[in-house]
C-alpha positions as CSV (number, residue, x, y, z in Angstrom):
1,M,32.6,-61.2,38.0
2,S,32.0,-60.3,34.5
3,S,32.2,-56.9,33.5
4,E,28.9,-56.3,32.9
5,D,28.3,-57.0,36.8
6,V,30.8,-54.0,37.9
7,L,29.0,-50.8,39.0
8,I,30.6,-47.6,38.5
9,S,29.9,-45.0,40.5
10,P,29.2,-41.0,39.2
11,L,30.7,-39.5,42.4
12,P,33.2,-40.6,44.6
13,F,32.8,-42.4,47.6
14,P,34.0,-43.7,50.7
15,E,35.4,-47.3,50.4
16,S,33.2,-48.5,53.8
17,W,30.5,-47.9,51.3
18,R,28.6,-50.1,48.5
19,L,27.1,-49.6,45.5
20,A,23.8,-51.0,44.3
21,K,21.5,-51.1,41.8
22,L,18.1,-49.1,42.3
23,K,16.5,-52.0,41.4
24,D,17.5,-53.8,44.6
25,L,16.5,-51.2,46.9
26,T,12.9,-50.9,45.5
27,Q,9.3,-52.3,46.1
28,K,8.2,-50.6,42.9
29,I,8.9,-49.2,40.4
30,G,6.3,-48.1,37.8
31,S,4.8,-45.6,35.9
32,G,0.7,-45.0,35.3
33,A,-1.5,-43.8,32.4
34,T,-3.9,-41.3,31.1
35,P,-7.3,-42.4,32.3
36,K,-10.0,-42.9,29.5
37,G,-11.5,-40.2,28.0
38,G,-7.7,-37.9,28.6
39,Q,-8.4,-34.7,29.7
40,A,-11.3,-33.8,28.8
41,A,-13.0,-37.1,31.3
42,Y,-10.6,-34.3,34.4
43,L,-12.6,-33.5,37.2
44,K,-13.3,-29.6,37.8
45,A,-12.8,-30.2,41.4
46,R,-11.6,-33.2,44.2
47,I,-13.9,-35.2,44.9
48,S,-11.3,-38.2,46.3
49,F,-8.5,-38.6,43.7
50,A,-6.0,-36.4,42.6
51,L,-3.8,-37.5,38.9
52,V,-0.1,-36.1,39.1
53,R,1.8,-35.5,36.2
54,S,4.8,-34.1,35.3
55,Q,4.1,-30.3,36.0
56,N,3.6,-31.0,39.1
57,V,7.1,-32.6,39.5
58,Y,9.9,-30.3,40.6
59,D,13.5,-30.9,41.4
60,R,13.1,-31.7,45.3
61,E,9.4,-29.6,45.5
62,F,6.1,-30.6,44.4
63,S,3.4,-28.1,43.0
64,E,-0.2,-28.4,43.5
65,T,-0.7,-25.9,39.9
66,G,-2.4,-27.8,37.4
67,L,-3.6,-31.1,39.8
68,A,-5.9,-32.6,38.2
69,F,-8.7,-34.6,39.8
70,I,-10.2,-37.8,38.0
71,S,-13.3,-40.1,39.6
72,D,-13.1,-43.0,42.0
73,L,-13.5,-44.9,39.2
74,Q,-10.7,-44.0,37.0
75,A,-8.8,-44.3,39.5
76,E,-9.7,-48.0,40.3
77,A,-8.0,-48.4,36.7
78,L,-5.3,-46.9,37.8
79,K,-5.4,-49.1,41.3
80,G,-1.6,-50.3,40.8
81,V,0.2,-47.1,40.6
82,W,-1.5,-45.2,43.3
83,L,0.8,-43.2,45.5
84,E,2.2,-43.7,48.9
85,E,3.9,-41.0,51.4
86,E,7.3,-41.1,50.7
87,D,7.6,-42.4,46.9
88,I,9.8,-40.9,45.0
89,L,8.3,-39.3,41.6
90,L,10.9,-38.7,38.7
91,N,9.5,-37.8,35.2
92,I,10.1,-40.0,32.3
93,T,10.0,-37.8,29.8
94,G,9.9,-34.4,28.6
95,D,11.9,-31.5,27.4
96,G,15.3,-30.5,28.9
97,V,13.1,-28.6,31.6
98,T,10.9,-31.1,33.2
99,F,12.5,-34.3,32.1
100,G,14.6,-36.0,34.6
101,R,13.0,-33.8,37.7
102,A,12.3,-35.6,40.9
103,C,10.6,-34.7,44.1
104,L,9.0,-36.8,47.1
105,V,5.2,-37.4,47.6
106,P,3.5,-35.2,50.2
107,S,1.0,-36.8,52.6
108,K,-0.9,-33.9,51.1
109,V,-1.3,-34.9,47.8
110,L,-2.9,-38.3,48.7
111,P,-4.9,-40.6,47.6
112,A,-3.4,-39.6,44.3
113,C,-1.8,-42.1,41.3
114,V,0.1,-40.5,38.1
115,N,0.1,-40.6,34.8
116,Q,2.6,-42.1,31.9
117,H,5.3,-39.3,31.7
118,V,5.8,-40.2,35.9
119,S,7.5,-43.4,37.2
120,I,7.0,-44.1,41.1
121,I,10.2,-45.1,43.2
122,R,9.2,-47.0,46.5
123,L,11.9,-47.7,48.5
124,D,12.5,-51.0,51.1
125,K,13.1,-48.2,54.0
126,S,15.0,-50.7,56.0
127,V,18.1,-50.5,53.3
128,A,17.0,-47.1,51.4
129,S,16.0,-43.8,52.6
130,P,13.7,-41.7,50.4
131,G,15.1,-38.6,51.3
132,Y,18.6,-39.5,50.4
133,I,17.9,-41.3,47.2
134,A,15.9,-38.2,46.5
135,S,18.4,-36.0,47.3
136,Y,20.5,-38.2,45.1
137,L,18.9,-37.8,42.1
138,T,18.3,-34.6,41.9
139,H,21.8,-33.7,42.4
140,P,22.9,-31.8,39.2
141,T,25.6,-34.4,38.6
142,I,23.0,-36.9,38.5
143,K,20.7,-35.7,36.4
144,S,23.1,-34.8,34.0
145,Y,24.4,-39.0,34.6
146,I,20.1,-39.7,34.3
147,E,20.5,-37.9,30.7
148,S,22.6,-40.1,29.6
149,F,20.1,-42.9,29.8
150,N,17.9,-41.0,27.4
151,A,16.2,-43.4,24.8
152,G,14.1,-40.8,23.1
153,G,15.8,-38.4,21.2
154,S,14.7,-35.2,21.3
155,R,12.4,-35.8,23.7
156,R,13.7,-37.2,25.9
157,A,12.6,-40.3,28.1
158,I,14.1,-42.9,30.6
159,T,12.7,-46.4,30.9
160,K,11.9,-49.1,34.1
161,A,15.1,-51.2,32.9
162,H,16.9,-48.1,32.8
163,I,15.8,-46.8,36.0
164,E,16.5,-50.2,37.8
165,S,20.2,-49.5,36.5
166,F,20.6,-46.2,37.9
167,V,23.8,-47.1,40.6
168,I,23.2,-45.8,44.0
169,P,26.7,-45.4,46.2
170,L,24.9,-46.4,49.8
171,P,26.3,-45.9,53.4
172,P,24.3,-47.4,56.2
173,I,21.0,-46.7,56.8
174,E,21.4,-43.9,59.7
175,I,24.1,-42.3,58.0
176,Q,21.9,-41.9,54.6
177,N,19.2,-40.7,57.4
178,E,21.7,-38.3,58.6
179,I,22.4,-37.3,55.2
180,A,18.9,-36.9,54.5
181,Q,18.2,-34.6,57.4
182,V,20.6,-32.2,56.8
183,L,19.5,-31.4,53.3
184,G,16.1,-31.6,54.3
185,A,16.7,-28.9,56.7
186,F,18.1,-26.3,53.6
187,D,14.7,-27.5,51.6
188,E,12.2,-26.6,54.9
189,R,14.3,-23.2,54.3
190,I,13.8,-22.9,50.6
191,V,10.1,-23.7,51.0
192,L,9.0,-20.9,54.2
193,L,11.4,-18.2,52.0
194,R,8.7,-19.4,48.8
195,E,5.8,-19.3,51.3
196,T,6.6,-15.7,52.9
197,N,6.9,-14.6,49.2
198,A,3.5,-15.7,48.1
199,I,1.8,-14.3,51.2
200,L,4.2,-11.2,50.0
201,E,2.9,-11.4,46.2
202,A,-0.8,-11.2,48.1
203,I,-0.3,-8.6,49.9
204,A,0.9,-6.7,46.7
205,Q,-2.1,-7.7,45.0
206,A,-4.3,-7.1,47.6
207,L,-3.1,-3.5,47.3
208,F,-3.6,-3.0,43.4
209,K,-7.0,-4.3,44.1
210,S,-7.6,-2.2,46.5
211,W,-6.4,1.2,44.8
212,F,-7.1,-0.1,41.1
213,V,-10.3,-2.0,40.8
214,D,-12.5,-1.4,43.7
215,F,-11.1,2.1,44.0
216,D,-11.0,2.1,47.9
217,P,-9.1,5.7,47.7
218,V,-12.1,7.1,45.3
219,H,-15.3,6.2,47.3
220,A,-13.3,7.1,50.9
221,N,-12.7,10.8,49.0
222,A,-16.5,10.8,47.9
223,G,-17.5,10.3,52.3
224,A,-18.6,6.2,51.3
225,Q,-15.8,4.9,53.5
226,A,-13.3,5.6,55.7
227,P,-10.2,6.4,54.5
228,S,-7.3,4.0,54.5
229,L,-4.3,5.3,53.1
230,P,-1.9,8.6,54.5
231,A,-3.5,11.8,53.8
232,E,-0.9,12.8,50.9
233,I,-1.8,9.4,49.2
234,Q,-5.1,9.8,49.6
235,A,-5.4,13.4,48.7
236,L,-3.9,11.8,45.3
237,F,-7.4,10.8,44.1
238,P,-10.3,12.1,43.2
239,S,-13.6,11.6,44.7
240,R,-16.3,10.2,42.0
241,L,-16.2,7.9,39.1
242,V,-17.3,8.4,35.3
243,E,-18.9,6.2,32.9
244,S,-16.0,4.4,30.2
245,P,-15.4,2.2,27.9
246,Q,-14.6,-0.2,30.8
247,G,-17.5,1.3,33.2
248,L,-16.8,3.5,35.9
249,I,-13.3,5.0,36.2
250,P,-11.7,7.6,38.6
251,E,-12.4,11.0,37.0
252,G,-9.3,12.4,35.3
253,W,-8.3,8.5,34.5
254,E,-8.0,7.2,30.9
255,V,-8.6,3.4,29.3
256,K,-6.0,3.0,26.5
257,K,-4.3,0.6,24.8
258,C,-1.7,-1.0,26.2
259,S,0.9,-0.2,23.6
260,D,0.1,3.5,24.0
261,I,1.4,3.8,27.3
262,I,4.4,1.4,27.3
263,D,6.2,-0.3,24.4
264,V,5.3,-4.3,24.2
265,R,7.1,-7.1,22.4
266,D,7.4,-10.5,22.4
267,G,10.4,-13.0,22.1
268,T,12.0,-14.7,19.1
269,H,9.7,-17.4,17.4
270,A,12.7,-19.1,16.2
271,S,14.8,-21.9,17.2
272,P,18.3,-21.2,17.8
273,K,20.9,-23.6,18.2
274,T,22.0,-24.9,21.5
275,S,24.9,-24.9,22.6
276,E,27.5,-26.3,25.4
277,T,27.9,-22.4,26.9
278,G,26.8,-19.4,26.5
279,Y,23.1,-17.5,27.2
280,P,19.9,-18.6,28.6
281,L,17.4,-19.0,26.2
282,L,14.4,-19.1,28.7
283,T,10.5,-20.2,27.5
284,S,7.1,-20.7,28.5
285,K,8.6,-23.6,31.1
286,H,11.3,-21.2,32.7
287,I,8.3,-19.0,34.5
288,T,6.3,-20.1,37.2
289,S,5.2,-18.4,40.6
290,G,6.1,-15.0,39.4
291,E,9.4,-16.4,39.1
292,L,12.5,-16.7,36.6
293,L,13.6,-20.7,37.0
294,F,16.8,-20.9,35.4
295,D,18.2,-24.3,35.8
296,G,17.4,-26.6,32.8
297,A,17.4,-23.9,30.8
298,Y,18.7,-23.7,27.3
299,L,21.9,-22.4,25.9
300,I,22.4,-20.6,23.1
301,S,25.6,-18.4,21.6
302,E,26.2,-14.9,21.9
303,A,25.7,-14.4,18.3
304,D,21.9,-16.0,19.2
305,Y,22.0,-13.7,21.8
306,L,23.2,-10.5,20.0
307,D,20.4,-11.1,17.6
308,I,17.7,-12.4,19.7
309,S,18.2,-9.1,22.0
310,K,17.8,-6.2,19.4
311,R,14.6,-6.8,19.3
312,S,13.7,-8.3,22.6
313,K,16.4,-6.9,25.4
314,V,15.4,-7.8,28.8
315,D,16.1,-5.3,31.4
316,H,15.5,-4.6,35.5
317,L,12.0,-4.4,36.0
318,D,10.6,-5.2,32.9
319,V,7.5,-7.6,33.0
320,L,6.7,-11.3,31.5
321,I,3.9,-13.5,30.2
322,T,3.5,-16.6,28.7
323,M,2.2,-16.5,25.1
324,I,2.1,-20.2,24.3
325,G,1.8,-23.7,26.6
326,T,1.0,-22.5,29.8
327,V,-0.7,-19.0,28.6
328,G,-0.5,-16.0,31.0
329,A,2.3,-16.5,33.6
330,T,3.7,-13.7,34.5
331,A,7.6,-12.8,35.7
332,F,8.4,-9.5,37.1
333,V,11.9,-8.5,36.7
334,L,13.6,-8.0,40.1
335,N,17.4,-9.1,39.3
336,E,19.6,-6.5,37.8
337,S,21.3,-9.2,35.9
338,T,19.3,-9.7,32.9
339,D,21.7,-11.2,30.4
340,F,19.0,-13.9,28.9
341,A,16.8,-14.2,25.9
342,I,13.1,-15.5,25.6
343,K,11.6,-17.1,23.0
344,N,7.9,-17.4,22.7
345,I,7.3,-14.6,25.9
346,G,5.6,-11.1,25.7
347,L,7.5,-8.9,27.2
348,F,6.3,-5.1,28.2
349,K,9.6,-2.7,28.4
350,T,9.2,-0.2,31.5
351,S,12.3,1.5,30.8
352,K,10.6,4.7,30.0
353,R,7.4,4.3,32.2
354,P,9.5,2.7,36.0
355,E,6.7,4.1,38.2
356,F,4.3,1.6,36.3
357,A,6.8,-1.2,36.5
358,S,5.0,-2.3,39.4
359,Y,1.4,-2.0,38.6
360,I,1.7,-3.5,35.3
361,Y,3.1,-6.3,37.0
362,L,0.1,-6.7,39.8
363,L,-2.6,-5.9,36.5
364,L,-1.3,-9.0,34.3
365,S,-1.4,-11.5,37.5
366,S,-4.4,-10.7,38.6
367,K,-7.4,-13.3,38.1
368,E,-9.3,-10.4,36.1
369,M,-6.4,-10.3,33.8
370,K,-6.3,-14.0,33.3
371,H,-9.9,-14.1,32.5
372,Y,-9.8,-11.2,29.9
373,L,-6.1,-13.1,28.4
374,E,-8.4,-16.8,28.3
375,A,-10.9,-15.1,26.3
376,R,-8.4,-13.8,23.7
377,M,-6.8,-16.9,23.2
378,A,-6.4,-18.1,19.5
379,G,-5.4,-21.7,18.5
380,T,-7.2,-24.3,18.3
381,T,-5.0,-27.7,19.2
382,Q,-2.3,-25.3,21.7
383,K,-3.7,-22.1,22.8
384,Y,-1.7,-18.9,22.0
385,L,-1.7,-15.4,23.1
386,S,-0.8,-13.3,19.8
387,L,1.6,-10.1,20.5
388,K,-1.2,-8.0,18.7
389,A,-3.6,-9.3,21.5
390,L,-1.2,-7.9,23.8
391,R,-0.7,-4.9,22.7
392,E,-4.5,-4.3,22.1
393,I,-5.1,-4.7,26.4
394,A,-7.5,-2.2,27.2
395,I,-5.6,-0.7,30.5
396,I,-7.2,1.9,32.5
397,E,-4.3,4.6,32.7
398,P,-4.2,6.3,36.8
399,A,-3.2,9.5,37.3
400,K,0.5,9.7,36.8
401,P,1.1,10.8,40.7
402,V,-1.0,8.1,41.9
403,T,1.0,5.4,39.8
404,Q,4.2,6.8,41.4
405,A,3.0,6.4,44.4
406,F,1.6,2.9,44.4
407,S,5.4,2.3,43.3
408,E,7.1,3.2,46.1
409,F,4.2,1.5,48.5
410,V,4.8,-1.7,47.1
411,K,8.4,-1.3,46.7
412,P,9.6,-2.5,50.2
413,I,7.5,-5.7,49.4
414,F,9.0,-6.5,45.7
415,E,12.5,-5.7,47.5
416,K,11.8,-8.1,50.3
417,I,10.6,-10.6,47.3
418,H,13.7,-10.2,45.7
419,Q,15.7,-10.9,48.7
420,N,13.7,-13.9,49.4
421,R,14.8,-15.0,46.3
422,T,18.2,-14.5,46.4
423,S,18.4,-16.2,49.7
424,V,17.0,-19.3,47.6
425,Q,19.3,-19.7,45.3
426,T,21.9,-19.2,47.8
427,L,20.7,-22.0,50.0
428,S,20.2,-24.3,46.8
429,T,23.8,-24.1,45.6
430,V,25.3,-24.6,49.5
431,R,22.7,-27.9,49.7
432,D,23.9,-29.2,46.2
433,T,27.4,-28.4,46.8
434,L,27.3,-30.6,50.3
435,L,26.1,-34.1,48.6
436,P,28.8,-34.9,46.4
437,R,31.2,-33.7,49.2
438,L,28.8,-35.7,52.0
439,I,29.2,-39.0,49.9
440,S,32.7,-38.3,49.2
441,G,33.9,-38.1,52.9
442,Q,35.2,-34.7,52.2
443,L,32.8,-33.0,54.8
444,R,31.0,-34.5,57.4
445,L,27.6,-34.2,58.7
446,P,28.4,-31.4,61.7
447,E,30.4,-29.9,58.9
448,A,27.3,-29.9,56.9
449,E,24.8,-28.5,59.5
450,A,27.3,-25.6,60.1
451,A,27.1,-24.6,56.3
452,L,22.9,-24.7,56.5
453,A,23.3,-22.1,60.0
454,E,25.9,-20.0,58.2
455,V,23.6,-19.1,55.2
456,S,20.5,-19.5,57.3
């Protein structure tokens, strides 16, 4: 055997297992293309086919946010990259956030195909378990291994040949399936927690709309509908609406610029040098579904962090909004530890008006606000929101006792959301520690199942 034929595993593994190149375990490895006409040719609504892009692929999770739709004729031109259930999707280009992310194709997205930034890995299921291989490719150690194949410089890229050469420690198929089942149980628990949070967010948003958009308590006080709030809260609202620059609003409330109510800032627009250790620098790609994603965050030096924080220190209960790229994505900073910096992200400081924090977050997250901000974006090739546009957002300022009551009313909702996010992080960390221990033989499957029961 020549030195070129010697396979080296990125992780220790039992002697009874074998090593294999990924190409020897697959029926297909390949990426797609952008349909003729590009984004301008995408359909507004789904007819049959979806087009999966890198923004849909997260580690161990598929996101339907931003899913594109194409015609049957466009899909026919991409017939060679139609997806099948349990295909593995792998992002083969991108930056340090999106590059190398991988997940299984869920049946709900089919029929679908992929563009040129996403590779399909279709396994021979008689020798390789999709759940096991997906778990392997998404483990932090293996993500660094994938990164080592980078052929694209600062914008990362890997080729089909690179993917084919990935070395996989391979136990018997029965053990692969068992490992996939145990780790998949962690994923199911994580998905359930995230779905619960989505419901909680929807409840909070519905309450915000009732109080501050539809003005239901005001209509109730006017006798137009039955009251739905406790009497002491209902009494905080007036009984009639008056004209304002924003249309009819409750009597005694005011329309103001956002910056007249709270401090609005933005993060750095510079590009600090990344370092091996240091503080996370979050960009618009690190905000999704109300959450801050620290996985894949750039690290900057303490000096750069302190310099950015002089202007843009993020604190507990601040509200963030993306200003470039995926414009208008919001996050509510519920974690107590806020030792991170931001770039091209709007920062709404709530320290002087803490009772206004949940109001501001739900306002900025509302559908009405998204339409409002879309009309105020600048730029041609890449849309962006200016700091001036954020500061000039027209906001209805309720009477202070109302915002204080609302803050207390929704506080348990956001506490539960934060608790669930913490549980997700714990489950993710435990799951990621299990795979290398299972592969090395340090941990047996019953022990891994017990670990899930303990953290659940």
